[in-house]
Every structure is written in structure tokens, then in C-alpha cells.
VMD Tcl script that draws the C-alpha trace (Angstrom):
set ca {
  {0.00 0.00 0.00}
  {1.20 3.47 -0.72}
  {0.40 6.62 1.24}
  {-2.79 7.21 -0.76}
  {-4.45 4.11 0.71}
  {-4.46 2.27 -2.65}
  {-3.16 -1.27 -2.87}
  {-0.61 -2.21 -5.47}
  {0.23 -5.69 -6.67}
  {-2.18 -8.62 -6.69}
  {-5.86 -7.74 -6.47}
  {-7.62 -9.07 -3.37}
  {-10.94 -10.89 -3.81}
  {-13.41 -11.56 -1.11}
  {-14.51 -15.10 -0.22}
  {-18.00 -14.21 -1.51}
  {-16.64 -13.33 -4.95}
  {-14.61 -16.53 -5.11}
  {-17.63 -18.62 -4.07}
  {-19.81 -16.90 -6.67}
  {-17.25 -17.52 -9.42}
  {-16.98 -21.18 -8.38}
  {-20.78 -21.58 -8.36}
  {-21.11 -19.94 -11.79}
  {-18.75 -22.59 -13.13}
  {-19.81 -25.59 -11.01}
  {-23.61 -25.40 -11.36}
  {-23.70 -25.73 -15.18}
  {-21.07 -28.50 -15.05}
  {-23.13 -30.40 -12.45}
  {-26.30 -29.84 -14.49}
  {-24.64 -31.14 -17.64}
  {-23.33 -34.15 -15.75}
  {-26.84 -34.91 -14.47}
  {-28.33 -34.62 -17.96}
  {-25.70 -37.01 -19.36}
  {-26.46 -39.46 -16.55}
  {-30.20 -39.28 -17.35}
  {-29.51 -39.76 -21.06}
  {-27.40 -42.83 -20.37}
  {-30.07 -44.27 -18.07}
  {-32.67 -43.75 -20.83}
  {-30.46 -45.47 -23.39}
  {-30.02 -48.46 -21.08}
  {-33.80 -48.66 -20.60}
  {-34.44 -48.47 -24.35}
  {-31.91 -51.27 -24.92}
  {-33.57 -53.38 -22.22}
  {-37.03 -52.88 -23.72}
  {-35.77 -53.61 -27.23}
  {-34.18 -56.87 -26.11}
  {-37.34 -57.81 -24.22}
  {-39.55 -57.00 -27.25}
  {-37.38 -59.09 -29.58}
  {-37.55 -62.03 -27.20}
  {-41.34 -61.62 -26.85}
  {-42.10 -61.62 -30.59}
  {-39.72 -64.49 -31.30}
  {-41.15 -66.57 -28.47}
  {-44.81 -66.04 -29.41}
  {-44.08 -67.13 -32.99}
  {-42.37 -70.28 -31.68}
  {-45.25 -70.98 -29.27}
  {-47.93 -70.61 -31.97}
  {-45.92 -72.79 -34.40}
  {-45.69 -75.53 -31.73}
  {-49.41 -75.26 -31.00}
  {-50.28 -75.60 -34.70}
  {-48.11 -78.72 -35.00}
  {-49.72 -80.20 -31.89}
  {-53.27 -79.46 -33.17}
  {-52.53 -80.31 -36.79}
  {-54.17 -77.01 -37.76}
  {-54.00 -73.29 -37.06}
  {-56.43 -71.82 -34.52}
  {-59.36 -70.20 -36.36}
  {-58.94 -66.76 -34.71}
  {-57.18 -64.86 -31.95}
  {-59.87 -65.74 -29.42}
  {-59.35 -69.47 -29.96}
  {-55.57 -69.05 -29.89}
  {-55.67 -67.18 -26.58}
  {-58.05 -69.80 -25.17}
  {-55.66 -72.58 -26.18}
  {-52.53 -70.93 -24.78}
  {-54.38 -69.77 -21.66}
  {-53.47 -66.10 -21.89}
  {-53.78 -63.00 -24.06}
  {-51.18 -62.38 -26.73}
  {-48.41 -60.21 -25.30}
  {-47.80 -56.55 -25.96}
  {-44.66 -55.10 -27.49}
  {-43.63 -51.73 -26.07}
  {-43.27 -48.94 -28.60}
  {-41.37 -46.21 -26.72}
  {-43.15 -47.24 -23.55}
  {-46.59 -47.59 -25.12}
  {-48.03 -51.12 -25.09}
  {-48.69 -52.33 -28.63}
  {-50.73 -55.53 -29.01}
  {-49.72 -58.46 -31.16}
  {-52.58 -59.70 -33.40}
  {-53.22 -63.14 -34.86}
  {-55.00 -64.23 -38.07}
  {-55.51 -67.68 -39.54}
  {-54.48 -67.56 -43.21}
  {-55.09 -71.22 -44.11}
  {-55.88 -74.56 -42.52}
  {-52.36 -74.81 -41.09}
  {-51.02 -71.29 -41.57}
  {-51.30 -68.00 -39.71}
  {-49.95 -64.46 -39.44}
  {-48.89 -62.47 -36.40}
  {-48.70 -58.68 -36.63}
  {-47.92 -55.62 -34.52}
  {-47.67 -51.95 -35.45}
  {-45.04 -49.40 -34.46}
  {-45.40 -45.63 -34.58}
  {-48.51 -46.03 -36.75}
  {-46.16 -46.10 -39.74}
  {-45.09 -49.68 -40.15}
  {-46.17 -53.22 -39.37}
  {-44.05 -56.15 -38.35}
  {-45.50 -59.41 -39.67}
  {-44.67 -63.04 -39.03}
  {-46.07 -65.31 -41.77}
  {-46.02 -69.01 -40.87}
  {-45.92 -69.82 -44.59}
  {-42.43 -68.21 -44.62}
  {-40.99 -68.98 -41.18}
  {-37.41 -68.58 -42.43}
  {-38.13 -64.89 -43.06}
  {-38.97 -64.32 -39.38}
  {-40.60 -61.01 -38.52}
  {-40.65 -58.77 -41.63}
  {-41.18 -55.01 -41.59}
  {-43.87 -53.60 -43.89}
  {-43.94 -49.82 -44.39}
  {-47.10 -47.91 -45.11}
}
mol new
graphics top color blue
foreach p $ca { graphics top sphere $p radius 0.5 }
foreach p [lrange $ca 0 end-1] q [lrange $ca 1 end] { graphics top cylinder $p $q radius 0.2 }
display resetview
């Protein structure tokens, strides 16, 4: 300090100013970190649901194929199919929204399974072409 009362050299900052500067930096960084954590958690959940949906549609096709072989015919409609398997056909989740799987008899021993995603495309399993598996049909 010189005789005028002015300080020379390094500026002095109060604790309040330092805390404010730290908070201005830390709060957005913490917020961004939280958003990245939420995004990652959502991606994990989407992956889990996708895996579950794939297993569900593959398993129902296998179950209906086995039932047809056992009966020697395809069930006449979805009501009969659900009666024979003892439960409703499962839902597939389309971004969290339950989407039903539907059944149709297409011949004495053949059938189709179908579900719709985003109201823009159907996924169809045709027992006449089991090697094709579930095939996407766009509108």
C-alpha cells in the first residue's frame, strides 16, 4: 500500500466473490453431468425394452408354431388361440406404449402375427415363410 491508501500488486478478492465464481462454473457442469447421466439411463432402458420386445415376438411365434403342430391345424382366430394358450397375446412396447400383437388364420395350417409401431409400419410373421422371421412392412 502506498500513502494514498491504494493497494498495489495482486488484487484481493473476497470469499464471496470466489464462491460466486466457483458456483457460476460448477452449477452448469453439475447440471450437464446430471443430464448425461439421465440420457445414459434412458439409453439403457431403451436397450432393455428392445431386447425384451425381440424375445417376446420371437417366443410367441415359436409358441404358436408348436401349437399348430400339436393341433394339426391353425387356430381359427385370436380368441381361440388365446383360449388354447391360456393367456392374451403379449404386448410389445413402442417407446413405452403397449402395442398388441394380433393373430390371423391364413389357411388350414397357416397363420400371421402382426404388430404396429409408430402407426407407420407393421411387423409381420407369416407361418408360410418362417425362415423370413418377422418382416417389416412400411405404409
